C-alpha positions in Angstrom: 2.6 14.3 -2.6 4.3 12.1 -0.2 7.9 13.6 0.0 10.3 14.6 3.4 11.4 18.6 2.4 15.0 19.7 3.8 13.5 23.4 5.5 15.1 25.9 4.2 17.6 28.0 6.7 15.4 31.0 7.9 15.3 33.9 10.0 14.4 34.4 13.2 10.6 34.2 13.8 8.4 37.4 13.1 5.9 38.6 15.5 3.0 37.3 15.6 0.4 34.3 16.6 0.5 31.2 17.1 -1.0 28.1 16.7 -4.3 27.7 17.9 -4.5 31.4 18.9 -6.9 33.8 17.3 -5.0 34.4 14.1 -3.3 37.8 14.2 -4.4 38.8 10.4 -8.0 39.9 11.6 -5.7 42.7 13.5 -2.1 42.7 13.5 -2.1 43.3 9.8 1.0 45.3 8.7 1.3 46.6 4.8 -0.9 46.5 1.7 -0.3 42.8 -0.8 -1.9 43.2 -4.3 -5.9 43.5 -4.1 -7.2 40.0 -4.3 -10.2 41.3 -5.8 -10.4 39.5 -10.0 -8.0 36.9 -9.0 -8.2 33.9 -8.2 -7.4 31.9 -4.8 -5.0 28.8 -4.7 -4.7 25.6 -2.1 -2.9 22.6 -1.9 -4.6 19.6 -1.2 -2.7 17.3 1.3 -3.3 18.9 4.6 -4.9 21.6 3.4 -8.0 20.8 1.7 -8.0 16.9 2.7 -7.0 14.7 5.5 -4.9 12.2 4.2 -3.2 10.5 6.8 -4.6 7.5 6.8 -4.7 7.2 3.8 -1.6 7.7 2.5 -0.7 5.7 5.7 -3.1 2.6 4.6 -1.0 2.4 0.9 2.0 2.6 3.2 1.2 -0.2 4.7 -0.9 -2.2 1.6 3.2 -1.8 -0.1 4.5 -2.9 3.0 2.9 -5.7 3.6 3.0 -6.3 0.0 6.7 -6.2 -0.7 8.3 -7.8 2.9 9.9 -4.6 3.0 9.4 -3.1 6.6 7.9 0.8 5.9 7.6 3.6 8.8 4.0 4.7 8.7 4.1 6.9 11.6 7.5 8.4 9.6 5.9 8.8 6.1 3.0 10.5 7.4 4.8 13.0 9.5 6.3 14.3 6.4 3.5 14.6 3.9 4.2 17.2 1.0 6.5 16.5 -1.5 7.2 13.8 -4.5 6.1 10.6 -3.7 9.2 9.0 -4.9 11.6 10.8 -2.2 9.5 8.9 0.2 10.3 6.1 -1.4 13.6 6.6 -1.7 14.1 5.6 2.4 12.8 2.4 1.5 14.0 0.9 -1.0 17.1 1.2 -3.4 16.6 3.5 -6.1 16.3 1.4 -8.9 13.0 0.1 -7.4 11.4 3.2 -6.8 10.3 3.9 -9.6 8.5 0.5 -9.9 7.5 0.8 -6.3 6.3 4.7 -7.5 4.1 2.9 -10.3 2.5 0.4 -8.0 1.4 3.1 -5.2 -0.6 5.1 -7.4 -2.0 2.1 -8.8 -3.7 1.2 -4.7 -4.4 4.4 -4.4 -6.7 4.7 -5.9 -8.9 1.7 -4.2 -7.3 2.1 -0.7 -6.3 5.4 0.0 -9.1 7.9 -2.3 -12.2 6.3 0.6 -10.1 6.9 3.0 -9.5 10.9 2.6 -11.7 13.1 4.7 -12.4 17.1 5.0 -9.9 19.3 6.5 -12.1 21.4 9.2 -12.6 23.9 7.6 -12.2 23.6 4.1 -15.4 23.7 2.8 -15.9 27.2 4.0 -13.0 28.3 3.3 -13.9 27.5 -0.8 -17.5 29.0 0.0 -15.8 32.2 1.1 -13.7 32.2 -2.0 -16.5 32.2 -4.2 -18.5 34.4 -2.2 -16.5 37.1 -3.1 -16.6 35.8 -6.2 -12.9 34.6 -6.8 -12.0 31.6 -8.7 -10.6 28.2 -6.8 -7.9 26.6 -7.8 -5.9 23.4 -6.5 -2.2 22.6 -7.2 -1.2 19.3 -5.6 2.6 17.5 -5.4 -0.1 14.5 -5.8 -0.2 13.2 -9.5 -3.0 14.4 -11.9 -5.3 11.4 -11.5 -4.8 11.3 -7.8 -5.2 14.6 -7.5 -8.6 14.7 -9.6 -10.0 11.9 -7.7 -9.7 13.1 -4.9 -11.4 16.4 -5.4 -14.4 14.7 -6.9 -14.9 11.9 -4.0 -14.5 14.7 -1.5 -16.9 17.5 -3.6 -14.9 20.6 -3.6 -16.3 23.1 -6.0 -13.3 24.6 -7.8 -12.8 26.0 -11.5 -9.2 24.1 -12.2 -7.4 21.2 -10.9 -3.5 20.4 -11.4 -1.7 17.7 -10.1 2.0 16.9 -10.1 3.5 19.8 -9.2 5.4 20.6 -5.8 7.5 23.9 -4.7 8.3 26.8 -6.6 7.3 24.1 -9.6 4.0 25.3 -8.8 4.3 28.5 -9.8 3.9 28.0 -13.2 0.1 26.6 -12.5 -0.4 29.7 -10.1 0.5 32.0 -12.3 -1.4 30.1 -15.4 -4.8 30.5 -13.3 -3.8 33.8 -12.0 -3.8 33.0 -8.9 -3.6 36.1 -6.5 -2.6 34.4 -3.1 -1.7 30.0 -2.5 -2.7 28.5 1.1 -0.9 25.6 1.9 0.6 23.9 4.7 4.2 23.3 3.7 7.3 25.2 4.0 7.4 24.0 -0.4 4.3 25.7 -0.4 5.5 29.0 0.4 8.1 28.6 -2.1 5.4 27.6 -4.6 3.8 31.1 -3.7 7.1 33.2 -4.3 6.9 31.3 -8.0 4.0 33.2 -9.1 4.0 36.5 -7.2 1.4 35.2 -4.9 0.6 36.1 -0.8 1.3 33.4 0.9 -0.9 31.8 3.2 0.7 29.2 6.0 -2.1 27.0 7.8 -0.1 24.9 10.6 -1.9 21.6 9.9 0.8 19.2 8.6 4.2 19.4 9.6 5.5 22.8 9.8 3.8 25.0 12.4 3.2 28.6 12.6 6.2 29.9 13.9 7.7 27.4 11.3 6.0 29.1 8.3 6.5 32.3 9.5 10.4 31.9 10.2 9.8 30.2 6.1 9.0 33.6 4.9 4.7 33.0 4.8 3.2 36.6 4.2 0.0 34.8 6.4 0.5 32.2 8.9 -3.6 31.1 10.5 -3.8 28.2 12.1 -6.3 26.7 9.9 -8.9 26.3 7.4 -11.2 27.1 10.1 -9.1 31.0 10.5 -9.6 31.8 6.7 -12.9 33.3 6.1 -12.3 35.5 9.1 -9.2 36.6 7.9 -10.7 36.9 4.1 -12.8 38.8 5.2 -11.2 41.7 6.8 -8.6 41.5 4.4 -11.8 43.0 2.2 -10.6 43.9 -1.5 -6.8 42.7 -0.1 -4.9 41.2 1.1 -2.8 41.8 4.5 0.5 41.1 5.3 0.8 39.2 8.9 4.2 38.4 11.1 
């Protein structure tokens, strides 16, 4: 769930829309990708469907208060994405990380879940997928129990929920559930889509802006999920690759 990620070296950015502008997929489709009809659409959770910044920050603040270890909460929430243990290693010696991970998870349900809200456009994005008769699959780096709790708390209408996977490791779950496109805010989500031979749809709502997601190799880059229904409608029975 929480983890800093070293961005992969990539070539220069391909031409395309910047975050905050009308997304290019509506006007700049340059190559057909596999037909999504009959395929599920996958979504990351943190900072894709769920705004967990304040929620995660609150758990780290509580952990700092309990242990007496200073934790820069702003730094933590600027790197949401990778596994919890990766982030904890910034603040605790290796020998304490497993115990701190257990304590964090014990706090999460009570502190973080009630403080989580939907990302703008999340409900509309899921509605758009379901209206075309496709299934919705959530695959997250957050542990399974808290992924399920968060999805249930937000009332997200999803068909499958898988937690505890990050980056390319998500590919196995995406393949298992027949995901044809995977939507996420992190470069690790691009790796996930690649591992599943799925369309990589980046949303610039997390640590990586549109240019970074595009340069890393996302097939489609949208400013946020508010743009997703328009893109999905524009591509019709298939998806479109954009810069």
